[in-house]
Backbone of each chain as ProteinMPNN parsed JSONL, in Angstrom:
{"seq_chain_A": "SQTIHQWPATLVQPVGSPLSLECTVEGTSNPNLYWYRQAAGRGLQLLFYSVGIGQISSEVPQNLSASRPQDRQFILSSKKLLLSDSGFYLCATDTGNEQYFGPGTRLTVT", "coords_chain_A": {"N_chain_A": [[66.512, 150.93, 8.712], [68.723, 153.568, 9.501], [71.001, 155.414, 7.206], [74.091, 157.024, 6.875], [75.68, 159.448, 5.05], [78.719, 160.866, 3.979], [80.657, 163.409, 2.48], [83.343, 165.315, 1.126], [85.235, 162.199, 1.056], [87.905, 162.27, 1.647], [90.111, 165.173, 2.013], [92.396, 167.761, 1.029], [93.475, 170.71, 2.048], [94.751, 174.059, 1.66], [96.155, 176.304, 4.165], [94.012, 178.929, 5.328], [92.125, 178.715, 3.305], [88.689, 178.21, 2.231], [86.133, 175.854, 3.646], [83.853, 173.17, 3.314], [81.967, 170.6, 4.407], [79.867, 167.959, 3.992], [77.047, 166.116, 5.187], [74.46, 163.766, 4.999], [71.548, 162.165, 5.837], [69.672, 159.169, 5.651], [66.631, 157.193, 5.732], [65.402, 158.104, 8.128], [63.509, 160.517, 10.076], [63.524, 163.953, 11.01], [65.929, 163.847, 12.572], [68.233, 163.857, 15.333], [71.402, 165.445, 14.879], [74.909, 165.304, 14.707], [78.144, 166.636, 14.809], [81.425, 165.465, 15.064], [84.912, 165.628, 15.916], [87.977, 163.916, 15.35], [90.949, 164.127, 16.353], [94.548, 163.674, 15.715], [96.037, 161.679, 18.221], [94.259, 162.344, 20.054], [90.98, 162.109, 21.595], [87.65, 161.546, 20.391], [85.665, 164.481, 19.777], [82.867, 166.25, 20.423], [81.524, 168.651, 18.373], [79.404, 170.261, 17.082], [75.784, 170.124, 17.391], [72.553, 169.343, 16.385], [69.08, 169.705, 16.786], [67.103, 170.073, 14.912], [65.928, 171.658, 11.861], [67.787, 174.427, 11.102], [68.537, 174.812, 13.723], [71.224, 174.93, 15.647], [73.732, 174.057, 17.834], [76.745, 174.83, 19.443], [79.487, 173.18, 20.91], [82.156, 173.623, 21.475], [84.304, 176.534, 21.324], [85.545, 177.649, 18.295], [87.058, 177.674, 14.991], [85.182, 176.809, 13.225], [81.781, 176.454, 11.695], [78.5, 175.353, 11.747], [75.616, 174.297, 9.805], [72.156, 173.548, 9.142], [70.445, 173.112, 6.592], [68.472, 171.528, 5.57], [66.157, 168.931, 6.679], [67.579, 166.455, 6.899], [70.179, 166.99, 6.398], [73.372, 168.172, 7.095], [75.824, 170.471, 7.497], [79.269, 171.279, 7.673], [81.349, 173.971, 8.056], [83.936, 176.432, 7.258], [85.461, 179.552, 7.024], [88.139, 180.408, 6.895], [90.603, 178.065, 6.916], [92.603, 176.587, 9.482], [95.916, 175.263, 10.555], [95.384, 173.581, 12.737], [92.854, 172.788, 12.426], [92.914, 170.358, 10.979], [92.073, 166.853, 10.818], [89.805, 164.063, 11.511], [86.791, 164.085, 10.531], [83.467, 163.309, 11.72], [80.296, 162.595, 11.251], [77.172, 162.179, 12.836], [74.1, 160.348, 13.981], [71.288, 159.804, 16.077], [69.207, 156.926, 16.876], [66.517, 156.598, 18.739], [68.193, 155.627, 21.619], [70.6, 154.921, 20.764], [73.645, 155.802, 19.177], [74.751, 156.544, 15.865], [77.368, 156.484, 13.492], [78.777, 158.093, 10.497], [80.867, 157.527, 7.558], [82.897, 159.238, 7.76], [85.216, 162.051, 7.124], [88.302, 162.733, 6.114], [90.299, 165.374, 6.782], [93.023, 167.384, 5.77], [95.056, 169.952, 6.522], [97.318, 172.033, 4.952]], "CA_chain_A": [[67.643, 151.605, 9.621], [69.256, 154.867, 8.844], [72.357, 155.488, 6.527], [74.775, 158.338, 6.896], [76.589, 159.631, 3.963], [79.514, 161.912, 4.126], [81.605, 163.647, 1.526], [84.154, 164.138, 0.406], [85.937, 161.163, 1.858], [89.155, 162.928, 1.866], [90.349, 166.571, 1.501], [93.62, 168.475, 1.363], [93.224, 172.15, 1.736], [95.811, 174.954, 2.185], [95.745, 177.182, 5.188], [93.404, 180.09, 4.816], [91.108, 178.359, 2.292], [87.337, 177.713, 2.934], [85.737, 174.489, 3.879], [82.507, 172.708, 3.366], [81.809, 169.206, 4.486], [78.466, 167.623, 3.991], [76.437, 164.957, 5.834], [73.195, 163.594, 4.756], [71.149, 160.904, 6.459], [68.467, 158.43, 4.947], [65.945, 156.27, 6.758], [64.849, 158.591, 9.388], [62.997, 161.958, 9.894], [63.679, 164.859, 12.178], [66.886, 163.214, 13.355], [69.372, 164.786, 15.941], [72.675, 165.376, 14.084], [76.135, 165.7, 15.386], [79.519, 166.681, 14.206], [82.514, 165.241, 15.927], [86.197, 165.574, 15.295], [88.947, 163.023, 15.951], [92.321, 164.673, 15.984], [95.643, 162.7, 16.003], [96.393, 161.7, 19.552], [93.119, 162.982, 20.894], [89.793, 161.451, 21.456], [86.496, 162.249, 19.666], [85.185, 165.583, 20.584], [81.738, 166.862, 19.844], [81.651, 170.101, 17.995], [78.135, 170.88, 17.008], [74.767, 169.191, 17.498], [71.323, 169.971, 15.896], [67.873, 169.01, 16.957], [66.087, 170.437, 13.955], [66.207, 172.596, 10.765], [68.158, 175.906, 11.593], [68.843, 174.88, 15.099], [72.588, 174.593, 15.79], [74.393, 174.411, 19.13], [78.181, 174.679, 19.394], [80.046, 172.604, 22.072], [83.415, 174.189, 21.841], [84.657, 177.677, 20.406], [86.475, 177.149, 17.293], [87.144, 178.264, 13.69], [84.174, 176.143, 12.381], [80.477, 176.682, 11.961], [77.539, 174.291, 11.184], [74.285, 174.695, 9.371], [71.28, 172.516, 8.779], [69.386, 173.788, 5.742], [67.288, 170.521, 5.368], [65.975, 168.037, 7.868], [68.472, 165.406, 6.908], [71.41, 167.613, 5.849], [74.136, 168.871, 8.081], [76.99, 170.989, 6.824], [80.28, 171.873, 8.508], [82.076, 175.018, 7.204], [84.934, 177.425, 7.753], [85.88, 180.579, 6.067], [89.498, 180.284, 6.616], [91.148, 176.997, 7.577], [93.852, 176.722, 10.212], [96.494, 173.976, 10.574], [94.898, 172.906, 13.773], [91.592, 172.078, 11.824], [93.199, 168.948, 10.481], [91.477, 165.75, 11.573], [88.947, 163.175, 10.957], [85.335, 164.557, 10.997], [82.405, 162.254, 11.695], [78.896, 162.984, 11.426], [76.375, 161.144, 13.537], [72.809, 160.614, 14.385], [70.856, 158.705, 16.916], [67.813, 156.404, 16.748], [66.314, 156.234, 20.106], [69.111, 156.025, 22.495], [71.939, 154.427, 20.143], [74.169, 156.823, 18.142], [75.269, 155.927, 14.609], [78.321, 157.311, 12.745], [79.083, 158.036, 9.165], [82.167, 156.949, 7.345], [83.976, 160.305, 8.111], [86.133, 162.846, 6.144], [89.784, 163.029, 6.562], [90.86, 166.608, 6.357], [94.512, 167.599, 6.021], [95.409, 171.439, 6.173], [98.76, 172.198, 4.621]], "C_chain_A": [[68.19, 152.697, 8.582], [70.698, 154.657, 8.238], [72.821, 156.894, 6.528], [75.722, 158.4, 5.763], [77.427, 160.792, 4.185], [80.449, 162.152, 2.883], [82.065, 165.12, 1.696], [84.701, 163.218, 1.618], [87.318, 161.627, 2.367], [89.435, 164.251, 1.347], [91.684, 166.998, 1.969], [93.431, 169.803, 0.972], [94.317, 172.926, 2.311], [95.27, 175.897, 3.315], [95.136, 178.455, 4.624], [92.235, 179.919, 3.751], [89.844, 178.007, 3.029], [87.185, 176.268, 2.949], [84.344, 174.318, 3.841], [82.358, 171.176, 3.28], [80.241, 168.789, 4.598], [78.141, 166.25, 4.504], [75.032, 164.811, 5.482], [72.743, 162.175, 5.426], [69.861, 160.443, 5.788], [67.857, 157.499, 6.016], [65.412, 156.705, 7.864], [64.262, 160.008, 9.081], [63.225, 162.675, 11.202], [64.81, 164.229, 13.121], [67.724, 164.291, 14.095], [70.578, 164.369, 15.136], [73.756, 165.924, 14.804], [77.381, 165.722, 14.548], [80.63, 166.415, 15.277], [83.893, 165.339, 15.218], [87.149, 164.67, 16.108], [90.327, 163.485, 15.509], [93.473, 163.65, 16.33], [96.089, 162.878, 17.462], [95.361, 162.186, 20.488], [91.946, 162.151, 20.709], [88.635, 162.152, 20.632], [86.03, 163.307, 20.432], [83.875, 166.072, 19.805], [81.945, 168.358, 19.444], [80.443, 170.817, 17.876], [77.026, 169.7, 17.111], [73.419, 170.086, 16.979], [70.076, 169.07, 16.198], [66.722, 169.344, 15.977], [66.612, 171.329, 12.954], [66.483, 173.909, 11.526], [68.468, 175.885, 12.98], [70.231, 174.19, 15.413], [73.105, 175.025, 17.15], [75.895, 174.093, 19.069], [78.644, 174.196, 20.78], [81.349, 173.34, 22.508], [83.739, 175.451, 20.786], [85.769, 177.203, 19.558], [86.309, 178.036, 15.943], [86.077, 177.665, 12.7], [82.84, 176.634, 12.664], [79.748, 175.55, 11.264], [76.343, 174.916, 10.687], [73.494, 173.454, 9.039], [70.088, 173.054, 7.998], [68.123, 172.859, 5.462], [67.278, 169.656, 6.578], [66.999, 166.994, 7.949], [69.912, 165.794, 6.333], [72.056, 168.46, 6.815], [75.493, 169.25, 7.468], [77.997, 171.695, 7.841], [81.188, 172.757, 7.505], [83.084, 175.7, 8.062], [85.266, 178.301, 6.703], [87.206, 180.602, 5.745], [90.091, 179.173, 7.526], [92.453, 177.233, 8.286], [94.447, 175.376, 10.23], [95.792, 173.058, 11.615], [93.431, 172.166, 13.392], [91.778, 170.708, 11.309], [92.574, 168.01, 11.324], [90.511, 165.005, 10.874], [87.582, 163.512, 11.452], [84.246, 163.497, 10.793], [81.092, 162.94, 12.03], [78.039, 161.841, 12.091], [74.99, 161.434, 13.808], [72.389, 159.556, 15.338], [69.334, 158.278, 16.641], [67.547, 155.897, 18.078], [67.484, 156.533, 21.001], [70.608, 155.651, 21.819], [72.335, 155.588, 19.059], [74.934, 156.014, 17.091], [76.202, 156.99, 13.924], [78.405, 157.036, 11.416], [80.38, 157.607, 8.902], [83.286, 158.015, 7.498], [84.693, 160.869, 6.762], [87.547, 163.147, 6.764], [90.169, 164.31, 5.879], [92.262, 166.899, 6.792], [94.565, 169.087, 5.558], [96.719, 171.567, 6.001], [99.167, 173.49, 4.638]], "O_chain_A": [[68.138, 152.725, 7.352], [71.473, 153.83, 8.72], [72.079, 157.831, 6.233], [76.499, 157.471, 5.544], [76.846, 161.791, 4.61], [80.964, 161.19, 2.313], [81.39, 165.984, 2.255], [84.612, 163.465, 2.821], [87.728, 161.306, 3.483], [89.011, 164.507, 0.22], [92.111, 166.699, 3.085], [93.247, 170.123, -0.203], [94.829, 172.551, 3.365], [94.082, 176.212, 3.367], [95.606, 179.01, 3.63], [91.52, 180.859, 3.402], [89.839, 177.594, 4.189], [87.969, 175.521, 2.364], [83.61, 175.203, 4.281], [82.588, 170.562, 2.239], [79.507, 169.414, 5.363], [78.897, 165.307, 4.271], [74.34, 165.81, 5.678], [73.513, 161.218, 5.511], [69.042, 161.275, 5.397], [68.477, 157.11, 7.006], [64.929, 155.896, 8.656], [64.482, 160.586, 8.016], [63.138, 162.122, 12.298], [64.603, 164.119, 14.33], [67.91, 165.413, 13.624], [70.78, 163.212, 14.768], [73.6, 166.937, 15.485], [77.591, 164.878, 13.677], [80.7, 167.122, 16.282], [83.968, 165.138, 14.006], [87.136, 164.656, 17.338], [90.764, 163.224, 14.388], [93.275, 162.828, 17.225], [96.453, 163.967, 17.907], [95.649, 162.412, 21.663], [91.88, 161.473, 19.683], [88.784, 163.316, 20.26], [85.95, 163.186, 21.655], [83.931, 166.256, 18.589], [82.504, 169.153, 20.199], [80.316, 171.895, 18.457], [77.325, 168.518, 16.94], [73.307, 171.298, 17.161], [70.053, 167.875, 15.902], [65.568, 168.964, 16.176], [67.737, 171.791, 13.139], [65.721, 174.417, 12.348], [68.684, 176.979, 13.5], [70.313, 172.962, 15.422], [72.95, 176.173, 17.567], [76.208, 173.0, 18.598], [78.209, 174.781, 21.772], [81.589, 173.621, 23.682], [83.462, 175.36, 19.59], [86.72, 176.526, 19.949], [85.516, 178.976, 15.877], [86.082, 177.979, 11.509], [82.634, 177.202, 13.737], [80.259, 174.895, 10.356], [76.032, 176.03, 11.109], [74.066, 172.421, 8.694], [69.012, 173.38, 8.498], [67.003, 173.291, 5.19], [68.209, 169.628, 7.383], [67.317, 166.618, 9.077], [70.672, 164.945, 5.869], [71.445, 169.386, 7.347], [76.212, 168.381, 6.974], [77.63, 172.523, 8.675], [81.641, 172.365, 6.43], [83.131, 175.611, 9.288], [85.361, 177.885, 5.549], [87.579, 180.771, 4.584], [90.086, 179.31, 8.749], [93.315, 177.966, 7.801], [93.749, 174.392, 9.986], [95.637, 171.864, 11.36], [92.995, 171.172, 13.973], [90.81, 169.953, 11.222], [92.494, 168.263, 12.526], [90.333, 165.239, 9.678], [87.234, 163.277, 12.609], [84.178, 162.874, 9.733], [80.922, 163.721, 12.967], [78.274, 160.66, 11.836], [74.616, 162.605, 13.884], [73.032, 158.51, 15.431], [68.444, 159.049, 16.282], [68.168, 154.949, 18.559], [67.773, 157.721, 21.144], [71.646, 156.071, 22.331], [71.551, 156.145, 18.29], [75.615, 155.022, 17.353], [75.873, 158.171, 13.807], [78.162, 155.894, 11.023], [81.097, 157.297, 9.854], [84.47, 157.702, 7.375], [84.735, 160.315, 5.664], [87.736, 163.757, 7.817], [90.344, 164.39, 4.663], [92.658, 166.714, 7.943], [94.2, 169.435, 4.435], [97.411, 171.198, 6.95], [100.338, 173.772, 4.382]]}, "seq_chain_B": "KQEVTQIPAALSVPEGENLVLNCSFTDSAIYNLQWFRQDPGKGLTSLLLIQSSQREQTSGRLNASLDKSSGRSTLYIAASQPGDSATYLCAVRYAGGTSYGKLTFGQGTILTVHP", "coords_chain_B": {"N_chain_B": [[84.553, 167.965, 35.66], [83.499, 165.712, 33.343], [84.908, 162.69, 32.65], [86.188, 159.931, 30.611], [87.953, 156.976, 30.798], [90.06, 154.566, 29.334], [91.418, 151.47, 29.557], [93.513, 148.63, 28.665], [95.8, 150.868, 26.864], [96.639, 149.752, 24.636], [96.565, 146.466, 23.216], [97.869, 143.323, 22.599], [97.217, 140.169, 21.5], [97.221, 136.461, 21.134], [95.455, 134.619, 18.682], [92.277, 133.232, 19.564], [92.244, 133.724, 22.294], [90.442, 134.733, 25.287], [89.412, 137.942, 26.042], [89.525, 141.167, 27.894], [88.358, 144.426, 27.946], [88.643, 147.522, 29.513], [86.704, 150.29, 30.788], [86.275, 153.334, 32.398], [84.509, 155.768, 34.171], [83.995, 159.087, 35.401], [81.657, 160.285, 36.383], [78.841, 158.913, 37.8], [76.231, 159.364, 37.113], [74.933, 158.387, 34.643], [73.252, 158.254, 31.434], [73.458, 156.251, 29.359], [75.754, 153.825, 28.165], [77.921, 153.223, 25.518], [79.631, 150.918, 23.384], [81.998, 151.052, 20.86], [83.378, 150.1, 17.672], [86.423, 150.805, 15.711], [87.719, 150.638, 12.699], [90.979, 151.196, 11.025], [91.089, 154.482, 9.584], [88.356, 154.444, 9.259], [84.866, 154.955, 9.882], [82.907, 154.85, 13.024], [81.676, 151.841, 14.414], [78.71, 150.815, 15.925], [78.758, 148.645, 18.618], [77.684, 147.608, 21.145], [75.051, 148.741, 23.241], [74.402, 149.888, 26.487], [71.877, 150.44, 28.798], [71.456, 152.765, 31.498], [69.963, 151.357, 33.458], [70.499, 148.848, 32.985], [72.578, 145.794, 33.502], [74.085, 144.244, 31.79], [74.911, 143.581, 28.427], [74.633, 141.416, 25.585], [76.209, 140.351, 22.447], [76.605, 137.986, 20.197], [79.889, 137.122, 20.322], [80.533, 138.935, 21.934], [80.407, 140.682, 25.194], [79.1, 143.046, 27.221], [79.391, 144.721, 30.246], [78.057, 146.661, 32.901], [78.794, 148.774, 35.703], [77.468, 150.939, 37.453], [77.728, 152.148, 40.082], [80.459, 151.899, 40.769], [81.54, 153.111, 38.461], [82.436, 151.844, 36.139], [82.862, 149.897, 33.167], [83.007, 146.884, 31.286], [84.284, 145.318, 28.382], [83.936, 142.203, 27.124], [85.523, 140.055, 25.021], [85.073, 136.99, 23.513], [86.92, 134.152, 22.585], [88.981, 135.285, 20.638], [89.736, 136.688, 17.322], [91.595, 137.234, 14.356], [90.213, 139.157, 12.796], [89.002, 140.72, 14.694], [90.695, 142.667, 15.343], [91.23, 146.081, 15.902], [90.439, 149.411, 16.818], [88.904, 149.895, 19.944], [86.268, 151.699, 21.347], [84.842, 153.409, 24.058], [82.016, 155.033, 25.092], [80.152, 157.499, 26.939], [76.985, 158.596, 27.63], [75.605, 161.126, 29.364], [73.16, 161.585, 31.897], [70.634, 164.173, 31.894], [69.017, 167.328, 31.587], [68.81, 167.734, 28.857], [68.027, 167.772, 25.354], [69.666, 166.301, 23.667], [72.035, 163.909, 22.498], [74.869, 163.994, 23.562], [77.904, 162.36, 23.493], [80.615, 161.359, 25.466], [83.745, 160.381, 25.026], [86.148, 157.802, 25.546], [89.728, 157.355, 25.119], [90.298, 155.1, 23.72], [91.117, 151.487, 23.02], [93.6, 149.919, 21.364], [93.442, 147.095, 19.719], [95.14, 144.159, 18.858], [94.997, 141.115, 17.231], [96.91, 138.327, 16.836], [97.526, 135.748, 14.438]], "CA_chain_B": [[84.632, 167.597, 34.284], [83.243, 164.493, 32.934], [86.096, 161.927, 31.957], [86.194, 158.63, 30.436], [89.276, 156.401, 30.655], [90.112, 153.208, 28.805], [92.77, 150.698, 29.89], [94.897, 149.232, 28.454], [95.761, 151.736, 25.585], [96.902, 148.853, 23.548], [96.647, 145.101, 23.699], [98.136, 142.297, 21.531], [96.99, 138.788, 21.977], [97.246, 135.436, 20.191], [94.124, 134.172, 18.373], [91.6, 132.309, 20.426], [92.209, 134.074, 23.752], [89.378, 135.625, 25.753], [90.057, 139.21, 26.56], [88.694, 142.074, 28.663], [88.651, 145.9, 27.674], [88.115, 148.187, 30.596], [86.356, 151.65, 30.626], [85.911, 153.823, 33.699], [83.926, 157.145, 34.101], [84.034, 159.832, 36.657], [80.29, 160.739, 36.897], [78.012, 157.86, 37.806], [74.835, 159.745, 36.712], [74.98, 158.257, 33.039], [72.116, 157.69, 30.809], [73.703, 154.94, 28.849], [77.073, 153.629, 27.622], [77.963, 152.659, 24.17], [80.91, 150.443, 22.87], [82.258, 151.184, 19.39], [84.618, 149.548, 17.104], [86.765, 151.684, 14.559], [88.921, 150.177, 11.884], [91.793, 152.321, 10.623], [90.533, 155.3, 8.478], [86.956, 154.286, 8.959], [83.96, 155.536, 10.917], [82.599, 154.073, 14.138], [80.543, 150.777, 14.285], [78.13, 150.514, 17.194], [78.861, 147.203, 18.989], [76.663, 147.325, 22.09], [74.533, 149.827, 24.058], [73.797, 149.472, 27.736], [71.159, 151.52, 29.355], [71.838, 152.824, 32.889], [69.253, 150.356, 34.245], [70.907, 147.431, 32.707], [73.778, 145.377, 34.027], [75.05, 143.787, 30.72], [74.429, 143.286, 27.048], [75.454, 140.497, 24.715], [75.975, 140.222, 21.051], [77.649, 137.106, 19.56], [80.99, 136.785, 21.005], [80.847, 140.21, 22.768], [79.551, 140.808, 26.344], [79.533, 144.291, 27.931], [78.925, 144.945, 31.574], [77.989, 148.048, 33.503], [78.479, 148.867, 37.125], [77.357, 152.468, 37.628], [78.25, 152.564, 41.42], [81.96, 152.008, 40.574], [81.835, 153.869, 37.388], [83.121, 150.99, 35.311], [82.244, 149.128, 32.122], [84.021, 146.036, 30.635], [83.778, 144.647, 27.16], [84.607, 140.869, 27.08], [85.478, 139.361, 23.782], [85.492, 135.532, 23.674], [87.618, 133.434, 21.331], [89.397, 136.353, 19.67], [89.94, 136.287, 16.096], [92.356, 138.254, 13.803], [89.345, 140.124, 12.394], [88.584, 141.551, 15.749], [91.781, 143.724, 15.378], [90.621, 147.358, 15.594], [90.314, 150.117, 17.982], [87.763, 149.832, 20.547], [85.968, 152.966, 21.985], [83.818, 153.372, 25.018], [81.387, 156.435, 25.09], [79.192, 157.625, 27.751], [75.926, 159.624, 27.522], [75.227, 161.546, 30.753], [71.791, 162.121, 32.212], [70.599, 165.529, 32.157], [67.731, 167.92, 31.0], [68.985, 168.236, 27.371], [67.355, 166.904, 24.364], [70.51, 165.759, 22.668], [72.841, 162.852, 23.07], [76.321, 164.205, 23.499], [78.711, 161.259, 24.012], [81.915, 161.657, 25.9], [84.615, 159.229, 24.604], [87.519, 157.397, 26.023], [90.836, 157.365, 24.17], [90.249, 153.781, 23.017], [92.065, 150.47, 23.198], [94.087, 149.383, 20.165], [93.482, 145.677, 19.904], [95.754, 143.392, 17.685], [94.877, 139.679, 17.462], [97.676, 137.858, 15.807], [97.255, 134.333, 14.187]], "C_chain_B": [[84.458, 166.035, 34.18], [84.392, 163.693, 32.158], [85.763, 160.545, 31.821], [87.55, 158.123, 30.096], [89.188, 154.946, 30.248], [91.433, 152.716, 29.043], [92.55, 149.293, 29.477], [94.734, 150.136, 27.2], [95.893, 150.839, 24.437], [97.048, 147.395, 24.157], [96.883, 144.099, 22.495], [98.041, 140.877, 22.116], [97.07, 137.765, 20.866], [95.642, 135.064, 19.85], [93.571, 133.186, 19.148], [91.568, 132.648, 21.935], [90.942, 134.889, 23.886], [90.053, 136.836, 26.303], [88.974, 140.249, 27.187], [89.213, 143.492, 28.449], [87.963, 146.613, 28.807], [87.757, 149.682, 30.209], [85.75, 152.156, 32.088], [85.52, 155.263, 33.406], [83.681, 157.778, 35.376], [82.616, 160.161, 37.299], [79.286, 159.493, 36.682], [76.505, 158.092, 37.251], [74.801, 159.736, 35.013], [73.52, 157.856, 32.693], [72.243, 156.426, 30.07], [75.203, 155.037, 28.485], [77.046, 152.875, 26.388], [79.407, 152.103, 23.932], [80.803, 150.426, 21.425], [83.526, 150.425, 18.862], [85.058, 150.517, 15.905], [87.938, 150.995, 13.96], [89.614, 151.396, 11.345], [91.172, 153.12, 9.344], [89.086, 155.18, 8.342], [86.093, 155.011, 10.188], [83.744, 154.513, 12.044], [81.412, 153.165, 13.874], [80.053, 150.609, 15.669], [78.172, 149.028, 17.54], [77.685, 146.895, 20.09], [76.284, 148.58, 22.836], [73.935, 149.31, 25.303], [73.108, 150.698, 28.376], [71.626, 151.547, 30.919], [70.954, 151.892, 33.843], [69.647, 149.045, 34.032], [72.326, 147.177, 33.317], [74.817, 144.799, 32.796], [74.177, 143.567, 29.47], [75.351, 142.27, 26.31], [75.04, 140.56, 23.322], [77.009, 139.198, 20.511], [78.724, 136.795, 20.595], [81.358, 138.082, 22.03], [79.958, 140.249, 23.873], [80.025, 142.144, 27.053], [78.805, 144.352, 29.216], [78.952, 146.429, 32.052], [77.818, 148.053, 34.962], [78.654, 150.367, 37.449], [78.072, 152.853, 39.018], [79.786, 152.73, 41.346], [82.414, 152.738, 39.469], [82.63, 153.108, 36.36], [82.242, 150.158, 34.246], [83.413, 148.17, 31.609], [83.429, 145.508, 29.349], [84.607, 143.413, 27.131], [84.419, 140.387, 25.609], [86.024, 137.874, 23.847], [86.075, 135.087, 22.301], [88.132, 134.405, 20.282], [89.828, 135.902, 18.414], [90.806, 137.419, 15.361], [91.469, 139.431, 13.201], [88.67, 141.047, 13.492], [89.645, 142.677, 16.047], [91.227, 145.075, 14.967], [90.836, 148.173, 16.861], [88.971, 150.138, 18.582], [87.397, 151.13, 21.543], [84.819, 152.858, 22.85], [83.304, 154.879, 25.01], [80.292, 156.427, 26.098], [78.178, 158.773, 27.519], [75.507, 159.852, 28.894], [73.932, 161.923, 30.79], [71.821, 163.637, 32.341], [69.34, 166.109, 31.328], [67.946, 168.428, 29.599], [68.384, 167.22, 26.521], [68.387, 166.213, 23.385], [71.46, 164.789, 23.339], [74.304, 162.956, 22.905], [77.001, 162.861, 24.246], [80.098, 161.786, 24.405], [82.666, 160.337, 25.757], [85.763, 159.118, 25.359], [88.508, 157.528, 24.888], [90.888, 156.127, 23.42], [91.371, 152.832, 23.41], [92.297, 150.026, 21.809], [94.312, 147.823, 20.339], [94.15, 144.987, 18.654], [95.579, 141.864, 18.142], [95.706, 138.994, 16.406], [97.474, 136.223, 15.654], [98.216, 133.375, 14.826]], "O_chain_B": [[85.147, 165.236, 34.814], [84.746, 164.107, 31.054], [85.149, 159.948, 32.706], [88.251, 158.687, 29.256], [88.354, 154.192, 30.749], [92.447, 153.371, 28.799], [91.526, 148.721, 29.85], [93.676, 150.158, 26.571], [95.341, 151.093, 23.367], [97.51, 147.143, 25.27], [96.128, 144.098, 21.522], [98.71, 140.506, 23.081], [96.991, 138.163, 19.704], [94.748, 135.22, 20.681], [94.29, 132.238, 19.465], [90.944, 131.945, 22.731], [90.431, 135.556, 22.986], [91.107, 136.772, 26.936], [87.763, 140.145, 26.99], [90.381, 143.761, 28.731], [86.788, 146.344, 29.06], [88.455, 150.264, 29.379], [84.94, 151.518, 32.761], [86.094, 155.911, 32.531], [83.225, 157.157, 36.336], [82.448, 160.282, 38.512], [78.968, 159.122, 35.553], [75.733, 157.168, 36.997], [74.684, 160.719, 34.281], [72.754, 157.272, 33.459], [71.34, 155.589, 30.084], [75.815, 156.104, 28.49], [76.231, 151.97, 26.209], [80.352, 152.813, 24.276], [79.853, 149.956, 20.798], [84.52, 150.195, 19.551], [84.19, 150.994, 15.174], [88.981, 150.79, 14.581], [89.024, 152.467, 11.204], [90.828, 152.559, 8.304], [88.535, 155.745, 7.398], [86.584, 155.506, 11.203], [84.332, 153.431, 12.019], [80.389, 153.519, 13.289], [80.844, 150.293, 16.557], [77.641, 148.221, 16.777], [76.855, 146.01, 19.883], [77.147, 149.431, 23.048], [73.081, 148.425, 25.275], [73.664, 151.792, 28.473], [72.082, 150.557, 31.491], [71.331, 151.74, 35.005], [69.24, 148.134, 34.754], [73.111, 148.084, 33.593], [76.044, 144.883, 32.837], [72.957, 143.404, 29.499], [76.578, 142.276, 26.401], [73.882, 140.759, 22.953], [78.185, 139.54, 20.387], [78.423, 136.24, 21.652], [82.346, 138.115, 22.763], [78.791, 139.906, 23.689], [81.193, 142.295, 27.41], [77.617, 144.032, 29.238], [79.762, 147.255, 31.631], [76.876, 147.459, 35.488], [79.735, 150.915, 37.665], [78.897, 153.766, 39.061], [80.303, 153.712, 41.879], [83.607, 153.038, 39.416], [83.483, 153.726, 35.723], [81.082, 149.819, 34.478], [84.575, 148.564, 31.516], [82.223, 145.282, 29.246], [85.836, 143.491, 27.114], [83.31, 140.335, 25.077], [87.179, 137.593, 24.167], [85.778, 135.542, 21.197], [87.723, 134.323, 19.124], [90.295, 134.766, 18.333], [90.692, 138.558, 15.816], [91.944, 140.564, 13.118], [87.91, 141.971, 13.203], [89.439, 143.513, 16.927], [90.795, 145.239, 13.826], [91.359, 147.668, 17.855], [87.978, 150.361, 17.89], [88.189, 151.496, 22.41], [83.829, 152.247, 22.446], [84.094, 155.819, 24.93], [79.535, 155.458, 26.154], [78.62, 159.881, 27.216], [75.086, 158.92, 29.579], [73.464, 162.556, 29.844], [72.779, 164.27, 32.783], [68.746, 165.411, 30.507], [67.35, 169.424, 29.188], [68.238, 166.041, 26.846], [67.976, 165.613, 22.392], [71.671, 164.821, 24.551], [74.936, 162.152, 22.22], [76.663, 162.443, 25.353], [80.667, 162.605, 23.684], [82.26, 159.312, 26.305], [86.362, 160.096, 25.806], [88.096, 157.802, 23.761], [91.586, 156.137, 22.406], [92.381, 153.211, 24.003], [91.336, 149.764, 21.085], [95.24, 147.37, 21.01], [93.731, 145.239, 17.524], [95.96, 141.458, 19.24], [95.347, 139.017, 15.228], [97.287, 135.517, 16.645], [98.072, 132.162, 14.672]]}, "name": "protein", "num_of_chains": 2, "seq": "SQTIHQWPATLVQPVGSPLSLECTVEGTSNPNLYWYRQAAGRGLQLLFYSVGIGQISSEVPQNLSASRPQDRQFILSSKKLLLSDSGFYLCATDTGNEQYFGPGTRLTVTKQEVTQIPAALSVPEGENLVLNCSFTDSAIYNLQWFRQDPGKGLTSLLLIQSSQREQTSGRLNASLDKSSGRSTLYIAASQPGDSATYLCAVRYAGGTSYGKLTFGQGTILTVHP"}
């Protein structure tokens, strides 16, 4: 079965600073990869998905970007963080029809 | 717009009770429905997956049903325990010609089981 790693686990960053969150997946090859955000008082929202290396699709316009430099690596980035970027970021993959989530990164923008 | 709604938003029950969590969705053209559990500050743990062609799935004390025609799913938890306390999330994957599995989530039900 696959294992999803995310780091860092928590992050506190000032407004205007850059961001890089990393997700790696073990136990599967050529996975579909997803970035979700869970903001306080709001449900989980899909931000980006990728079906292969270098293939990124964005679900919502925002201050963030994603990249997939390797088959099992998914990176979420920002050049300048906004207060509204605070939230819990979750990486996910799917095996067949079932979707699995990583442990998440708690981002607080101050 | 595809929407997923969960009722109730919060539920508090004594240990040992059987309980039902509800999930409704606006578009019946779903591919599958997945129930998750989330503990505070943690990621999501998949509990049950129901394909659109299935009526129910069972795992231990958990039973999930699906009624596509009415746009509803229920998660039944038998003989609840304090360790069941968590947020339960319902997520729907809609059918379509895409190659990815975007999930649309409900807001969740916060369950507290007290001894």
